[in-house]
C-alpha positions in Angstrom: 0.6 -0.1 -0.2 2.4 1.8 0.7 4.6 1.3 -2.5 1.0 2.3 -4.7 0.6 6.1 -1.9 4.4 6.5 -2.8 4.3 6.1 -6.5 1.1 8.1 -6.8 2.0 11.2 -5.5 5.2 11.1 -7.3 3.2 10.7 -10.1 1.7 14.3 -9.2 4.4 16.0 -8.1 6.2 15.4 -12.4 2.4 16.6 -13.8 3.5 20.0 -15.7 2.3 23.0 -13.7 -0.1 24.7 -16.2 0.0 28.5 -15.9 -2.5 31.0 -17.1 -0.8 32.8 -20.0 -0.5 37.1 -20.3 -1.5 38.9 -23.5 -0.9 42.5 -24.3 -4.8 43.2 -26.3 -3.3 47.0 -27.9 -1.0 44.3 -30.6 -4.1 41.7 -30.6 -7.1 41.9 -33.2 -10.6 41.3 -30.6 -11.2 38.4 -32.4 -7.7 37.0 -31.7 -8.3 38.0 -27.2 -11.2 36.0 -27.8 -9.9 33.2 -29.3 -6.7 33.0 -26.6 -9.4 33.3 -23.9 -11.5 31.0 -24.8 -9.3 28.3 -25.8 -7.3 28.7 -22.8 -10.3 29.1 -20.3 -8.5 31.9 -18.4 -6.5 34.3 -19.3 -4.8 37.6 -18.2 -5.6 40.7 -20.1 -2.8 43.6 -20.3 -3.3 46.9 -22.0 -2.7 51.0 -21.9 -5.3 53.5 -20.3 -7.1 55.5 -21.9 -7.2 57.4 -19.6 -3.8 57.5 -18.0 -0.4 56.1 -19.0 -0.6 53.2 -16.9 -0.5 48.8 -17.6 -4.2 48.0 -16.4 -4.5 44.1 -16.6 -7.0 41.2 -14.4 -8.5 38.1 -15.6 -10.9 37.1 -18.2 -12.1 33.8 -18.7 -14.4 32.4 -21.2 -17.6 31.2 -19.1 -18.4 31.8 -15.5 -16.8 28.2 -14.6 -14.0 30.1 -14.5 -15.3 32.2 -11.8 -14.9 30.8 -7.9 -18.3 29.7 -6.3 -19.6 32.9 -4.5 -18.3 34.9 -8.6 -20.4 35.3 -11.7 -19.4 35.5 -15.6 -20.1 40.0 -15.9 -19.5 40.7 -20.0 -16.0 43.7 -19.5 -14.2 45.4 -22.9 -10.8 46.2 -23.0 -9.1 47.2 -25.6 -7.7 45.7 -28.7 -5.5 47.0 -31.8 -8.4 46.8 -34.2 -11.1 48.4 -32.0 -11.8 50.0 -28.1 -15.0 48.0 -27.3 -13.7 44.8 -27.7 -16.0 41.8 -25.2 -14.6 39.4 -22.6 -15.8 38.2 -19.7 -14.2 38.8 -16.5 -15.7 37.3 -12.8 -16.9 39.7 -10.5 -17.7 38.7 -6.6 -21.9 38.3 -6.4 -23.4 40.6 -4.1 -25.7 38.8 -1.6 -29.0 41.2 -0.8 -29.5 40.1 2.4 -26.7 42.2 3.2 
């Protein structure tokens, strides 16, 4: 039994870690941004702020299944090279009406 448990622990330890991808949306067209998020499930999207020269970023998801149990997927927009209003989903906290 110890051998099986040891083999299982080693097998899990050598599996590759799935890091989240990061993309700069200013250099991508909107359909490519949407494709990357949908194909990977979730991605960090970075873009220049329209009001300041700062770089903004956040995690965007393919659907609500990638959000925590107390979150939902809300439609947001990010800038892309071909439009300033590329539609993507972002996890947002649920509001509890009883608080």
